[in-house]
N, CA, C and O atoms as CSV, one atom per row, in Angstrom:
chain,resi,resn,atom,element,x,y,z
A,1,MET,N,N,-15.443,-11.042,8.581
A,1,MET,CA,C,-14.697,-10.041,7.809
A,1,MET,C,C,-13.345,-10.868,6.956
A,1,MET,O,O,-12.722,-11.781,7.498
A,2,GLN,N,N,-13.049,-10.388,5.610
A,2,GLN,CA,C,-12.552,-10.852,4.646
A,2,GLN,C,C,-10.960,-10.443,5.223
A,2,GLN,O,O,-10.848,-9.353,5.785
A,3,THR,N,N,-9.991,-11.139,5.110
A,3,THR,CA,C,-8.219,-10.557,4.755
A,3,THR,C,C,-8.026,-11.101,3.887
A,3,THR,O,O,-8.569,-12.158,3.567
A,4,TYR,N,N,-7.150,-10.472,3.253
A,4,TYR,CA,C,-6.220,-10.980,1.858
A,4,TYR,C,C,-4.840,-10.812,1.908
A,4,TYR,O,O,-4.152,-9.821,2.151
A,5,ARG,N,N,-4.442,-12.458,1.517
A,5,ARG,CA,C,-3.283,-12.661,1.306
A,5,ARG,C,C,-2.997,-13.011,-0.208
A,5,ARG,O,O,-3.837,-13.757,-0.712
A,6,ASP,N,N,-2.178,-12.691,-0.848
A,6,ASP,CA,C,-1.658,-12.501,-2.153
A,6,ASP,C,C,-3.204,-12.404,-2.956
A,6,ASP,O,O,-3.846,-11.370,-2.769
A,7,THR,N,N,-3.679,-13.269,-3.672
A,7,THR,CA,C,-5.038,-12.850,-4.129
A,7,THR,C,C,-6.324,-13.796,-3.975
A,7,THR,O,O,-7.362,-13.759,-4.635
A,8,GLU,N,N,-5.922,-14.777,-2.772
A,8,GLU,CA,C,-7.084,-15.709,-2.286
A,8,GLU,C,C,-7.541,-14.827,-1.350
A,8,GLU,O,O,-6.872,-14.271,-0.479
A,9,ILE,N,N,-8.906,-14.705,-1.601
A,9,ILE,CA,C,-9.906,-14.283,-0.307
A,9,ILE,C,C,-10.151,-15.209,1.003
A,9,ILE,O,O,-10.915,-16.174,1.004
A,10,VAL,N,N,-9.364,-14.756,2.156
A,10,VAL,CA,C,-8.898,-15.416,3.173
A,10,VAL,C,C,-10.010,-15.032,4.284
A,10,VAL,O,O,-10.146,-13.839,4.555
A,11,THR,N,N,-10.965,-16.184,5.063
A,11,THR,CA,C,-11.532,-15.641,6.861
A,11,THR,C,C,-11.218,-16.301,7.414
A,11,THR,O,O,-11.152,-17.510,7.194
A,12,PRO,N,N,-10.850,-15.585,8.531
A,12,PRO,CA,C,-10.545,-15.847,9.547
A,12,PRO,C,C,-10.980,-16.740,10.305
A,12,PRO,O,O,-12.018,-16.177,10.654
A,13,PRO,N,N,-10.991,-18.139,11.069
A,13,PRO,CA,C,-11.965,-18.859,11.832
A,13,PRO,C,C,-12.985,-17.691,12.725
A,13,PRO,O,O,-12.699,-16.506,12.895
A,14,MET,N,N,-14.187,-18.370,13.205
A,14,MET,CA,C,-15.059,-17.520,14.068
A,14,MET,C,C,-14.823,-18.407,15.383
A,14,MET,O,O,-15.021,-19.604,15.171
A,15,ARG,N,N,-14.528,-18.160,16.407
A,15,ARG,CA,C,-14.517,-18.364,17.897
A,15,ARG,C,C,-15.417,-19.666,17.775
A,15,ARG,O,O,-16.574,-19.575,17.366
A,16,GLY,N,N,-14.758,-21.087,18.204
A,16,GLY,CA,C,-15.626,-21.944,18.482
A,16,GLY,C,C,-15.713,-23.076,17.522
A,16,GLY,O,O,-16.105,-24.223,17.738
A,17,THR,N,N,-15.194,-22.442,16.216
A,17,THR,CA,C,-15.455,-23.248,15.087
A,17,THR,C,C,-14.167,-23.759,14.435
A,17,THR,O,O,-13.193,-23.102,14.803
A,18,PRO,N,N,-13.875,-24.765,13.554
A,18,PRO,CA,C,-12.894,-25.651,13.158
A,18,PRO,C,C,-11.961,-24.513,12.431
A,18,PRO,O,O,-12.445,-23.832,11.527
A,19,SER,N,N,-10.728,-24.350,12.822
A,19,SER,CA,C,-10.009,-23.384,11.837
A,19,SER,C,C,-10.113,-24.472,9.972
A,19,SER,O,O,-9.896,-25.633,9.623
A,20,SER,N,N,-10.646,-22.955,9.187
A,20,SER,CA,C,-10.443,-23.322,8.131
A,20,SER,C,C,-10.438,-21.866,6.970
A,20,SER,O,O,-11.394,-21.222,6.539
A,21,PRO,N,N,-8.745,-21.689,6.683
A,21,PRO,CA,C,-8.623,-20.661,6.219
A,21,PRO,C,C,-9.324,-20.106,5.087
A,21,PRO,O,O,-9.682,-18.931,4.998
A,22,LEU,N,N,-9.530,-21.168,4.080
A,22,LEU,CA,C,-9.856,-20.773,3.099
A,22,LEU,C,C,-11.497,-20.743,2.502
A,22,LEU,O,O,-12.094,-21.618,3.129
A,23,ILE,N,N,-12.193,-20.242,1.785
A,23,ILE,CA,C,-13.531,-20.316,1.437
A,23,ILE,C,C,-13.988,-21.331,0.895
A,23,ILE,O,O,-14.396,-21.251,-0.264
A,24,GLU,N,N,-14.023,-22.313,1.468
A,24,GLU,CA,C,-14.485,-23.512,0.600
A,24,GLU,C,C,-15.529,-23.998,0.336
A,24,GLU,O,O,-15.614,-25.065,-0.272
A,25,ASP,N,N,-16.685,-23.219,0.797
A,25,ASP,CA,C,-17.839,-23.983,0.928
A,25,ASP,C,C,-18.421,-23.439,-0.623
A,25,ASP,O,O,-19.603,-23.110,-0.721
A,26,ARG,N,N,-17.689,-23.387,-1.570
A,26,ARG,CA,C,-18.294,-22.426,-2.586
A,26,ARG,C,C,-17.901,-23.843,-3.783
A,26,ARG,O,O,-16.805,-24.402,-3.759
A,27,PRO,N,N,-18.742,-24.135,-4.516
A,27,PRO,CA,C,-18.535,-25.487,-5.134
A,27,PRO,C,C,-17.169,-25.310,-6.259
A,27,PRO,O,O,-16.620,-26.269,-6.802
A,28,SER,N,N,-16.802,-23.943,-6.443
A,28,SER,CA,C,-15.697,-23.385,-7.638
A,28,SER,C,C,-14.463,-23.767,-6.569
A,28,SER,O,O,-13.432,-24.208,-7.077
A,29,GLY,N,N,-14.507,-23.652,-5.436
A,29,GLY,CA,C,-13.019,-23.479,-4.389
A,29,GLY,C,C,-12.726,-22.097,-4.156
A,29,GLY,O,O,-13.586,-21.335,-4.599
A,30,PRO,N,N,-12.009,-21.705,-3.735
A,30,PRO,CA,C,-11.432,-20.472,-3.044
A,30,PRO,C,C,-11.275,-19.678,-4.441
A,30,PRO,O,O,-10.645,-19.929,-5.469
A,31,ARG,N,N,-12.214,-18.484,-3.996
A,31,ARG,CA,C,-12.357,-17.431,-4.748
A,31,ARG,C,C,-10.898,-16.309,-4.984
A,31,ARG,O,O,-10.202,-15.751,-4.136
A,32,ARG,N,N,-10.830,-16.287,-6.354
A,32,ARG,CA,C,-9.617,-15.254,-6.524
A,32,ARG,C,C,-9.955,-13.862,-7.158
A,32,ARG,O,O,-11.047,-13.644,-7.684
A,33,LEU,N,N,-9.215,-13.178,-7.097
A,33,LEU,CA,C,-9.575,-11.508,-7.516
A,33,LEU,C,C,-9.170,-11.684,-8.955
A,33,LEU,O,O,-8.313,-12.475,-9.350
A,34,ASP,N,N,-9.998,-10.719,-9.822
A,34,ASP,CA,C,-10.094,-11.268,-11.464
A,34,ASP,C,C,-9.124,-10.128,-11.422
A,34,ASP,O,O,-8.305,-10.252,-12.333
A,35,GLY,N,N,-8.955,-9.225,-10.801
A,35,GLY,CA,C,-7.664,-8.022,-11.008
A,35,GLY,C,C,-7.535,-7.269,-10.316
A,35,GLY,O,O,-8.180,-7.441,-9.282
A,36,PRO,N,N,-6.757,-6.114,-10.381
A,36,PRO,CA,C,-6.422,-5.408,-9.342
A,36,PRO,C,C,-7.591,-4.749,-8.496
A,36,PRO,O,O,-8.725,-4.699,-8.972
A,37,LEU,N,N,-7.352,-4.329,-7.450
A,37,LEU,CA,C,-8.499,-3.583,-6.354
A,37,LEU,C,C,-8.236,-2.068,-6.745
A,37,LEU,O,O,-7.164,-1.466,-6.801
A,38,LEU,N,N,-9.620,-1.593,-7.019
A,38,LEU,CA,C,-9.771,-0.182,-7.416
A,38,LEU,C,C,-10.035,0.548,-5.963
A,38,LEU,O,O,-10.615,0.161,-4.949
A,39,ARG,N,N,-9.436,1.631,-6.261
A,39,ARG,CA,C,-9.898,2.922,-5.338
A,39,ARG,C,C,-11.171,3.440,-5.465
A,39,ARG,O,O,-11.650,3.508,-6.597
A,40,PRO,N,N,-11.839,3.838,-4.462
A,40,PRO,CA,C,-13.149,4.798,-4.624
A,40,PRO,C,C,-12.937,6.049,-6.027
A,40,PRO,O,O,-13.679,6.199,-6.997
A,41,GLU,N,N,-12.082,6.558,-5.794
A,41,GLU,CA,C,-12.052,7.325,-6.916
A,41,GLU,C,C,-11.548,7.020,-8.309
A,41,GLU,O,O,-11.502,7.750,-9.299
A,42,GLN,N,N,-11.202,5.830,-8.150
A,42,GLN,CA,C,-10.922,5.045,-9.591
A,42,GLN,C,C,-12.260,4.183,-10.327
A,42,GLN,O,O,-12.439,4.085,-11.541
A,43,ALA,N,N,-13.075,3.635,-9.315
A,43,ALA,CA,C,-14.765,3.015,-9.258
A,43,ALA,C,C,-15.108,4.590,-9.786
A,43,ALA,O,O,-14.919,4.486,-10.998
A,44,ALA,N,N,-15.484,5.899,-9.546
A,44,ALA,CA,C,-16.132,6.789,-9.831
A,44,ALA,C,C,-16.151,6.966,-11.040
A,44,ALA,O,O,-17.153,7.006,-11.755
A,45,GLU,N,N,-14.254,7.171,-11.575
A,45,GLU,CA,C,-13.937,7.361,-12.682
A,45,GLU,C,C,-14.467,6.585,-13.867
A,45,GLU,O,O,-14.524,7.071,-14.997
A,46,LEU,N,N,-14.906,5.186,-13.519
A,46,LEU,CA,C,-15.271,3.882,-14.245
A,46,LEU,C,C,-16.670,4.078,-14.799
A,46,LEU,O,O,-17.194,3.787,-15.874
A,47,LEU,N,N,-17.252,4.892,-13.279
A,47,LEU,CA,C,-19.210,4.827,-13.496
A,47,LEU,C,C,-19.097,6.089,-13.812
A,47,LEU,O,O,-20.245,6.470,-14.041
A,48,ALA,N,N,-18.089,7.278,-14.007
A,48,ALA,CA,C,-18.641,8.310,-14.253
A,48,ALA,C,C,-19.399,9.099,-13.680
A,48,ALA,O,O,-20.331,9.717,-14.193
A,49,VAL,N,N,-18.973,9.128,-12.369
A,49,VAL,CA,C,-19.868,9.718,-11.462
A,49,VAL,C,C,-18.846,10.225,-10.575
A,49,VAL,O,O,-17.668,9.970,-10.825
A,50,LYS,N,N,-19.223,11.038,-9.385
A,50,LYS,CA,C,-18.472,11.885,-8.473
A,50,LYS,C,C,-18.087,10.307,-7.394
A,50,LYS,O,O,-18.740,9.267,-7.309
A,51,PRO,N,N,-16.682,10.738,-6.646
A,51,PRO,CA,C,-16.258,10.199,-5.439
A,51,PRO,C,C,-17.351,9.790,-4.913
A,51,PRO,O,O,-17.865,8.675,-5.004
A,52,SER,N,N,-17.894,11.186,-4.067
A,52,SER,CA,C,-18.552,11.856,-3.052
A,52,SER,C,C,-19.826,10.282,-3.293
A,52,SER,O,O,-20.010,9.490,-2.368
A,53,TRP,N,N,-20.559,10.130,-4.715
A,53,TRP,CA,C,-21.689,9.306,-5.153
A,53,TRP,C,C,-20.994,8.134,-4.694
A,53,TRP,O,O,-21.633,7.602,-3.786
A,54,VAL,N,N,-19.943,7.537,-4.971
A,54,VAL,CA,C,-19.222,6.089,-4.723
A,54,VAL,C,C,-19.592,5.860,-3.472
A,54,VAL,O,O,-20.387,4.927,-3.361
A,55,TYR,N,N,-19.188,6.565,-2.180
A,55,TYR,CA,C,-18.778,6.555,-1.051
A,55,TYR,C,C,-20.533,6.444,-0.227
A,55,TYR,O,O,-20.899,5.851,0.788
A,56,ASP,N,N,-21.264,7.283,-1.194
A,56,ASP,CA,C,-22.551,7.444,-0.444
A,56,ASP,C,C,-23.323,6.190,-0.638
A,56,ASP,O,O,-24.058,5.708,0.224
A,57,ALA,N,N,-23.105,5.666,-1.873
A,57,ALA,CA,C,-23.720,4.419,-2.466
A,57,ALA,C,C,-23.390,3.118,-1.843
A,57,ALA,O,O,-24.256,2.264,-1.655
A,58,VAL,N,N,-21.895,2.925,-1.454
A,58,VAL,CA,C,-21.536,1.849,-0.240
A,58,VAL,C,C,-21.897,2.110,0.777
A,58,VAL,O,O,-22.318,1.082,1.307
A,59,ARG,N,N,-22.001,3.080,1.512
A,59,ARG,CA,C,-22.713,3.845,2.956
A,59,ARG,C,C,-24.266,3.097,2.790
A,59,ARG,O,O,-24.604,2.250,3.617
A,60,THR,N,N,-24.855,3.346,2.054
A,60,THR,CA,C,-26.270,3.034,1.679
A,60,THR,C,C,-26.410,1.428,1.328
A,60,THR,O,O,-27.487,0.878,1.561
A,61,GLY,N,N,-25.373,0.723,0.796
A,61,GLY,CA,C,-25.748,-0.193,0.664
A,61,GLY,C,C,-25.998,-0.711,-0.947
A,61,GLY,O,O,-25.858,-1.879,-1.311
A,62,ARG,N,N,-26.329,0.224,-1.668
A,62,ARG,CA,C,-26.553,0.373,-3.214
A,62,ARG,C,C,-25.422,-0.214,-3.942
A,62,ARG,O,O,-25.715,-0.863,-4.946
A,63,LEU,N,N,-23.963,-0.091,-3.567
A,63,LEU,CA,C,-22.930,-0.425,-4.544
A,63,LEU,C,C,-22.006,-1.586,-3.629
A,63,LEU,O,O,-21.638,-1.409,-2.468
A,64,PRO,N,N,-21.805,-2.504,-4.256
A,64,PRO,CA,C,-21.251,-3.737,-3.738
A,64,PRO,C,C,-19.710,-3.331,-3.469
A,64,PRO,O,O,-19.238,-2.600,-4.339
A,65,CYS,N,N,-18.991,-3.625,-2.584
A,65,CYS,CA,C,-17.520,-3.259,-2.689
A,65,CYS,C,C,-16.612,-4.397,-1.709
A,65,CYS,O,O,-17.251,-5.190,-1.018
A,66,LEU,N,N,-15.346,-4.419,-1.699
A,66,LEU,CA,C,-14.807,-5.314,-0.896
A,66,LEU,C,C,-14.269,-4.380,0.090
A,66,LEU,O,O,-13.996,-3.220,-0.219
A,67,ARG,N,N,-14.121,-4.813,1.176
A,67,ARG,CA,C,-13.435,-4.320,2.570
A,67,ARG,C,C,-12.347,-4.970,2.934
A,67,ARG,O,O,-12.220,-6.179,3.128
A,68,VAL,N,N,-11.282,-3.821,3.049
A,68,VAL,CA,C,-9.487,-4.322,3.328
A,68,VAL,C,C,-9.373,-3.291,4.775
A,68,VAL,O,O,-8.922,-2.145,4.755
A,69,GLY,N,N,-9.776,-3.842,5.723
A,69,GLY,CA,C,-9.241,-3.310,6.874
A,69,GLY,C,C,-10.598,-1.977,6.617
A,69,GLY,O,O,-11.700,-2.263,6.147
A,70,ARG,N,N,-10.227,-0.676,7.005
A,70,ARG,CA,C,-10.894,0.282,7.176
A,70,ARG,C,C,-11.676,0.664,5.404
A,70,ARG,O,O,-12.786,1.146,5.179
A,71,HIS,N,N,-10.756,0.292,4.542
A,71,HIS,CA,C,-10.789,1.124,3.172
A,71,HIS,C,C,-12.013,0.234,2.451
A,71,HIS,O,O,-12.530,-0.827,2.803
A,72,ILE,N,N,-12.251,1.059,1.353
A,72,ILE,CA,C,-13.379,-0.041,0.547
A,72,ILE,C,C,-12.185,-0.116,-1.034
A,72,ILE,O,O,-11.343,0.594,-1.583
A,73,ARG,N,N,-12.642,-1.065,-1.155
A,73,ARG,CA,C,-12.148,-1.506,-3.159
A,73,ARG,C,C,-12.979,-2.039,-3.491
A,73,ARG,O,O,-13.935,-2.363,-2.786
A,74,PHE,N,N,-12.816,-2.301,-4.803
A,74,PHE,CA,C,-13.670,-2.624,-6.141
A,74,PHE,C,C,-13.126,-3.439,-7.054
A,74,PHE,O,O,-11.945,-3.112,-7.167
A,75,THR,N,N,-13.363,-4.256,-7.700
A,75,THR,CA,C,-12.890,-4.689,-9.037
A,75,THR,C,C,-13.634,-4.325,-10.103
A,75,THR,O,O,-14.799,-3.942,-10.000
A,76,GLN,N,N,-12.978,-4.427,-11.227
A,76,GLN,CA,C,-13.589,-4.007,-12.469
A,76,GLN,C,C,-14.931,-4.856,-12.793
A,76,GLN,O,O,-16.019,-4.406,-13.153
A,77,THR,N,N,-14.533,-6.312,-12.551
A,77,THR,CA,C,-15.694,-7.009,-12.951
A,77,THR,C,C,-16.668,-6.898,-11.922
A,77,THR,O,O,-17.798,-7.091,-12.371
A,78,MET,N,N,-16.640,-6.665,-10.751
A,78,MET,CA,C,-17.679,-6.333,-9.495
A,78,MET,C,C,-18.512,-5.200,-10.639
A,78,MET,O,O,-19.526,-5.500,-11.269
A,79,LEU,N,N,-18.057,-4.348,-10.683
A,79,LEU,CA,C,-18.426,-3.092,-11.090
A,79,LEU,C,C,-19.279,-3.180,-12.204
A,79,LEU,O,O,-20.403,-2.681,-12.215
A,80,GLU,N,N,-18.657,-3.954,-13.376
A,80,GLU,CA,C,-19.474,-4.350,-14.445
A,80,GLU,C,C,-20.688,-5.129,-14.012
A,80,GLU,O,O,-21.682,-4.821,-14.669
A,81,ASN,N,N,-20.853,-5.873,-13.272
A,81,ASN,CA,C,-21.713,-7.078,-12.943
A,81,ASN,C,C,-22.761,-6.290,-12.263
A,81,ASN,O,O,-23.919,-6.705,-12.303
A,82,TRP,N,N,-22.455,-5.124,-11.602
A,82,TRP,CA,C,-23.316,-4.111,-10.804
A,82,TRP,C,C,-23.991,-3.428,-11.756
A,82,TRP,O,O,-25.220,-3.360,-11.733
A,83,LEU,N,N,-23.227,-2.834,-12.717
A,83,LEU,CA,C,-24.012,-1.982,-13.967
A,83,LEU,C,C,-25.147,-3.058,-14.530
A,83,LEU,O,O,-26.362,-2.863,-14.565
A,84,THR,N,N,-24.496,-4.139,-14.922
A,84,THR,CA,C,-25.714,-4.878,-15.796
A,84,THR,C,C,-26.875,-5.209,-14.887
A,84,THR,O,O,-27.951,-5.064,-15.465
A,85,ASP,N,N,-26.987,-5.676,-13.434
A,85,ASP,CA,C,-28.073,-5.714,-12.717
A,85,ASP,C,C,-28.810,-4.546,-12.654
A,85,ASP,O,O,-29.944,-4.636,-12.182
A,86,GLN,N,N,-28.356,-3.328,-13.079
A,86,GLN,CA,C,-29.255,-1.969,-12.741
A,86,GLN,C,C,-30.426,-2.111,-13.720
A,86,GLN,O,O,-31.314,-1.259,-13.750
């Protein structure tokens, strides 16, 4: 599970593992958000679909998202990359 502190994506340590709060296993260093987090309604507007389609696509794994607690969020770049891959 990922939590957010400012704009860095921080992963809490798993039990029995050394504490390493930042995602450092990536060669580029810690990931940073590339823009504001969008709500499902905003993502639906950008994709020109109904919000119910966004919720269904996330639930079935067709559309990637960020989870912030029980909320789903998106970045514009994330949605643009998803569209490019389609």
